KETOR-566441 format. One record per residue (C-alpha): x, y, z; residue number from 1; residue in one letter; chain. Coordinates in steps of 0.02 Angstrom, whole numbers, plus 50000, padded with zeros to 5 digits. Example, Ala and Ser with C-alpha at 12.3 -4.5 7.8 and 13.67 -1.06 7.14 Angstrom:
BEGIN
NODE     xx     yy     zz    k  r  c
NODE  50615  49775  50390    1  a  A
NODE  50684  49947  50357    2  s  A
***
This chain:
BEGIN
NODE     xx     yy     zz    k  r  c
NODE  50000  50000  50000    1  m  A
NODE  50070  50167  49948    2  n  A
NODE  50104  50280  50095    3  q  A
NODE  50007  50424  50017    4  m  A
NODE  49864  50317  49956    5  e  A
NODE  49703  50321  50058    6  i  A
NODE  49604  50161  50046    7  i  A
NODE  49428  50161  50114    8  m  A
NODE  49369  50029  50235    9  l  A
NODE  49207  49941  50187   10  p  A
NODE  49060  50001  50291   11  e  A
NODE  48984  49827  50309   12  m  A
NODE  48828  49895  50395   13  n  A
NODE  48722  49745  50351   14  e  A
NODE  48852  49624  50418   15  l  A
NODE  48875  49726  50576   16  w  A
NODE  48688  49721  50605   17  q  A
NODE  48664  49539  50560   18  k  A
NODE  48808  49473  50666   19  t  A
NODE  48816  49593  50814   20  l  A
NODE  48644  49676  50813   21  n  A
NODE  48738  49841  50803   22  w  A
NODE  48818  49955  50676   23  q  A
NODE  48929  50108  50691   24  p  A
NODE  48856  50280  50668   25  d  A
NODE  48936  50400  50544   26  e  A
NODE  49057  50471  50673   27  s  A
NODE  49113  50298  50729   28  q  A
NODE  49136  50243  50548   29  q  A
NODE  49249  50394  50521   30  q  A
NODE  49349  50346  50676   31  q  A
NODE  49368  50168  50612   32  f  A
NODE  49430  50237  50445   33  q  A
NODE  49553  50353  50529   34  r  A
NODE  49614  50212  50642   35  l  A
NODE  49645  50106  50488   36  y  A
NODE  49747  50245  50407   37  e  A
NODE  49850  50273  50564   38  l  A
NODE  49885  50087  50585   39  i  A
NODE  49941  50071  50404   40  v  A
NODE  50053  50224  50424   41  e  A
NODE  50122  50166  50592   42  g  A
NODE  50154  49994  50519   43  n  A
NODE  50291  50066  50411   44  l  A
NODE  50404  50085  50562   45  s  A
NODE  50326  49984  50703   46  l  A
NODE  50268  49818  50628   47  n  A
NODE  50099  49833  50714   48  l  A
NODE  50005  49705  50610   49  t  A
NODE  50017  49597  50454   50  r  A
NODE  49833  49633  50420   51  i  A
NODE  49816  49790  50313   52  t  A
NODE  49700  49737  50170   53  e  A
NODE  49538  49832  50204   54  p  A
NODE  49411  49690  50213   55  v  A
NODE  49531  49584  50315   56  e  A
NODE  49567  49731  50431   57  f  A
NODE  49380  49757  50455   58  w  A
NODE  49351  49575  50498   59  e  A
NODE  49506  49530  50599   60  k  A
NODE  49533  49693  50691   61  h  A
NODE  49368  49787  50701   62  l  A
NODE  49233  49652  50696   63  w  A
NODE  49336  49526  50795   64  d  A
NODE  49373  49655  50931   65  s  A
NODE  49189  49697  50954   66  l  A
NODE  49127  49517  50941   67  r  A
NODE  49210  49481  51109   68  g  A
NODE  49105  49613  51197   69  i  A
NODE  48948  49599  51090   70  a  A
NODE  48842  49582  51248   71  r  A
NODE  48888  49761  51294   72  l  A
NODE  48843  49842  51128   73  l  A
NODE  48685  49949  51118   74  p  A
NODE  48544  49835  51065   75  g  A
NODE  48614  49688  51163   76  n  A
NODE  48605  49764  51335   77  q  A
NODE  48476  49648  51410   78  n  A
NODE  48610  49541  51491   79  s  A
NODE  48653  49531  51675   80  a  A
NODE  48811  49630  51636   81  e  A
NODE  48707  49786  51616   82  n  A
NODE  48541  49756  51704   83  s  A
NODE  48624  49747  51875   84  e  A
NODE  48718  49909  51853   85  l  A
NODE  48651  50084  51891   86  p  A
NODE  48635  50195  51737   87  a  A
NODE  48768  50315  51800   88  e  A
NODE  48895  50177  51830   89  s  A
NODE  49057  50200  51734   90  v  A
NODE  49128  50031  51686   91  l  A
NODE  49316  50010  51673   92  k  A
NODE  49404  49893  51552   93  a  A
NODE  49588  49853  51531   94  i  A
NODE  49660  49787  51368   95  d  A
NODE  49811  49683  51421   96  i  A
NODE  49947  49673  51289   97  g  A
NODE  49855  49794  51175   98  t  A
NODE  49995  49805  51045   99  g  A
NODE  49926  49915  50906  100  g  A
NODE  49769  49947  51007  101  g  A
NODE  49663  49792  50980  102  f  A
NODE  49536  49754  51044  103  p  A
NODE  49539  49910  51154  104  g  A
NODE  49528  50049  51024  105  l  A
NODE  49378  49981  50925  106  p  A
NODE  49291  49947  51091  107  i  A
NODE  49325  50125  51152  108  a  A
NODE  49252  50192  50989  109  i  A
NODE  49098  50081  50997  110  a  A
NODE  49067  50109  51183  111  l  A
NODE  49107  50292  51221  112  p  A
NODE  49041  50275  51400  113  h  A
NODE  49163  50135  51440  114  l  A
NODE  49331  50186  51515  115  s  A
NODE  49469  50088  51426  116  v  A
NODE  49650  50069  51482  117  t  A
NODE  49771  50013  51346  118  l  A
NODE  49912  49916  51431  119  l  A
NODE  50072  49862  51345  120  d  A
NODE  50251  49832  51400  121  s  A
NODE  50327  49900  51238  122  t  A
NODE  50362  50085  51251  123  r  A
NODE  50361  50115  51062  124  k  A
NODE  50185  50047  51048  125  k  A
NODE  50122  50150  51194  126  i  A
NODE  50203  50305  51117  127  t  A
NODE  50115  50267  50954  128  f  A
NODE  49947  50246  51042  129  l  A
NODE  49975  50412  51131  130  d  A
NODE  49972  50494  50959  131  t  A
NODE  49823  50392  50899  132  v  A
NODE  49702  50437  51040  133  l  A
NODE  49698  50625  51006  134  p  A
NODE  49699  50595  50817  135  s  A
NODE  49540  50493  50836  136  l  A
NODE  49463  50611  50963  137  g  A
NODE  49449  50469  51089  138  i  A
NODE  49427  50537  51265  139  e  A
NODE  49375  50377  51355  140  n  A
NODE  49541  50285  51337  141  a  A
NODE  49713  50304  51415  142  v  A
NODE  49877  50214  51390  143  t  A
NODE  49978  50124  51523  144  l  A
NODE  50157  50063  51503  145  l  A
NODE  50204  49908  51602  146  g  A
NODE  50184  49723  51633  147  r  A
NODE  50018  49659  51697  148  s  A
NODE  50094  49570  51847  149  d  A
NODE  50181  49731  51902  150  e  A
NODE  50028  49840  51868  151  i  A
NODE  49917  49722  51968  152  a  A
NODE  50020  49757  52125  153  r  A
NODE  49986  49943  52115  154  q  A
NODE  49840  49998  52226  155  p  A
NODE  49756  50101  52090  156  q  A
NODE  49748  49951  51973  157  h  A
NODE  49734  49799  52086  158  k  A
NODE  49555  49731  52079  159  q  A
NODE  49503  49894  51994  160  a  A
NODE  49426  49839  51828  161  y  A
NODE  49257  49772  51774  162  d  A
NODE  49327  49693  51616  163  f  A
NODE  49496  49628  51560  164  a  A
NODE  49525  49596  51375  165  l  A
NODE  49664  49483  51310  166  l  A
NODE  49692  49450  51126  167  r  A
NODE  49842  49357  51055  168  a  A
NODE  49933  49368  51221  169  v  A
NODE  49981  49187  51255  170  g  A
NODE  49915  49026  51332  171  a  A
NODE  49743  49041  51410  172  a  A
NODE  49811  48995  51582  173  s  A
NODE  49937  49138  51567  174  l  A
NODE  49798  49256  51515  175  c  A
NODE  49699  49209  51671  176  a  A
NODE  49850  49244  51782  177  k  A
NODE  49869  49414  51700  178  c  A
NODE  49685  49461  51706  179  a  A
NODE  49606  49399  51867  180  l  A
NODE  49713  49502  51990  181  p  A
NODE  49659  49660  51897  182  l  A
NODE  49473  49622  51906  183  l  A
NODE  49348  49673  52037  184  k  A
NODE  49246  49537  52120  185  n  A
NODE  49119  49487  51989  186  g  A
NODE  49225  49560  51849  187  g  A
NODE  49240  49473  51681  188  l  A
NODE  49394  49426  51579  189  a  A
NODE  49371  49401  51392  190  v  A
NODE  49500  49288  51310  191  l  A
NODE  49503  49302  51120  192  y  A
NODE  49559  49137  51044  193  r  A
NODE  49566  49053  50874  194  g  A
NODE  49547  48867  50900  195  n  A
NODE  49505  48798  51073  196  w  A
NODE  49545  48624  51135  197  t  A
NODE  49494  48513  51280  198  v  A
NODE  49676  48514  51337  199  e  A
NODE  49679  48704  51344  200  e  A
NODE  49518  48707  51443  201  e  A
NODE  49585  48580  51568  202  t  A
NODE  49744  48681  51592  203  e  A
NODE  49642  48841  51611  204  l  A
NODE  49526  48763  51741  205  q  A
NODE  49676  48711  51846  206  s  A
NODE  49750  48886  51838  207  a  A
NODE  49594  48986  51881  208  i  A
NODE  49546  48881  52031  209  e  A
NODE  49699  48950  52119  210  r  A
NODE  49660  49127  52062  211  l  A
NODE  49479  49137  52120  212  g  A
NODE  49395  49127  51950  213  g  A
NODE  49280  49016  51850  214  t  A
NODE  49248  48984  51666  215  v  A
NODE  49077  49063  51642  216  e  A
NODE  49055  49020  51459  217  s  A
NODE  49144  48976  51297  218  v  A
NODE  49074  49047  51136  219  e  A
NODE  49119  48968  50969  220  s  A
NODE  49087  49061  50806  221  f  A
NODE  49156  49096  50633  222  t  A
NODE  49211  49262  50562  223  t  A
NODE  49086  49336  50439  224  p  A
NODE  49190  49354  50280  225  t  A
NODE  49329  49223  50287  226  s  A
NODE  49234  49097  50395  227  q  A
NODE  49382  49079  50514  228  g  A
NODE  49362  48983  50677  229  a  A
NODE  49354  49091  50834  230  r  A
NODE  49318  49066  51018  231  h  A
NODE  49289  49186  51160  232  c  A
NODE  49321  49121  51335  233  i  A
NODE  49233  49217  51474  234  y  A
NODE  49309  49204  51649  235  l  A
NODE  49216  49270  51800  236  r  A
NODE  49313  49334  51952  237  k  A
NODE  49227  49250  52099  238  t  A
NODE  49337  49290  52249  239  v  A
NODE  49471  49414  52291  240  q  A
NODE  49644  49345  52260  241  q  A
NODE  49735  49289  52417  242  f  A
NODE  49572  49290  52517  243  e  A
NODE  49576  49102  52539  244  r  A
NODE  49670  49036  52690  245  p  A
NODE  49844  48968  52659  246  v  A
NODE  49861  48787  52707  247  r  A
***
């Protein structure tokens, strides 16, 4: 893709509506387009993603990011996630290992009332995201440089989040260890996976029992244009870490 060439993302409104019961408004569509342009430009020096073809970018970065939190999108808010919360409640999410800003940036665009923290341990990527946020006019997201295990020991972040998002971070058991200490009691971790095996689930179950969490659900689906296999694993934080007596 030529650096000066502007390629338009497909709007895909019918697919958005059919698959997620939601579609971006005009302002959000413009933000998605600008995000695409910034990622393609940033890719020239930072190697943010191999996915730059517009339809593939839409599916694997925008749609995939929002599929994991589809229950929170307007039109789907009849779930317990929302019905138990007062209208004025500000929910906090942390995107662990955000990289180029996925899934956190599309989620911040789609859910402007959600507070999103973009966490990564690579300074260059955080510096890049610090330029992206004002360029997109996003005011409900902040960046955070560090490792999740170190951040989770800081009082302002420990057990402070309603949602933790992990995409392409590592083994599911590792994701659980990163996410659960950052979640409030009752908080939800969303693990974005491709394939999902019985062995992975067994390993995950063993890990989360020690961390005070449970596998609430596993959703299996295919992506809408390439029909790729995807899974979202939802982990519920059930007890504060270290609350259990040491034997």
